[in-house]
C-alpha positions, -999 to +999 in steps of 0.1 A: +060+097-256+081+090-223+107+107-217+144+104-214+172+119-186+203+120-195+234+113-173+263+129-165+288+117-194+320+125-171+309+101-146+301+070-174+324+045-179+329+037-219+315+001-228+336-021-249+313-038-271+326-071-276+312-086-306+332-051-325+363-057-315+376-019-313+344+000-300+334+012-272+299+030-260+287+056-241+254+058-233+239+095-231+202+093-220+181+064-198+167+043-231+134+048-233+107+021-258+111+052-280+148+042-285+186+053-273+209+083-271+243+073-267+281+081-285+301+051-303+337+053-301+351+027-337+383+019-348+391+023-383+374-006-407+353-018-389+318-029-400+287-034-383+264-058-397+228-057-410+207-051-380+175-037-369+158-017-347+129-007-336+124+028-340+140+057-368+188+060-361+197+087-362+238+089-368+261+125-361+298+120-369+323+141-350+350+125-372+358+101-394+335+091-420+306+064-417+294+047-446+256+027-446+241-004-470+213+015-455+184+027-472 
């Protein structure tokens, strides 16, 4: 497994996700082939289209509610 290095989030920049209005992403670690770690801010009512990740994805909700249609 490739070692993952965390980044200093105090100097990191939130990036707008144009395809999802009202959504911003902040990388928390350097991406590796096994996946990435990031923080996401989403506006209420945001719908993320069905998509695929080559590895497992885990979601930890800090505030609010998330509904998924996944199995």
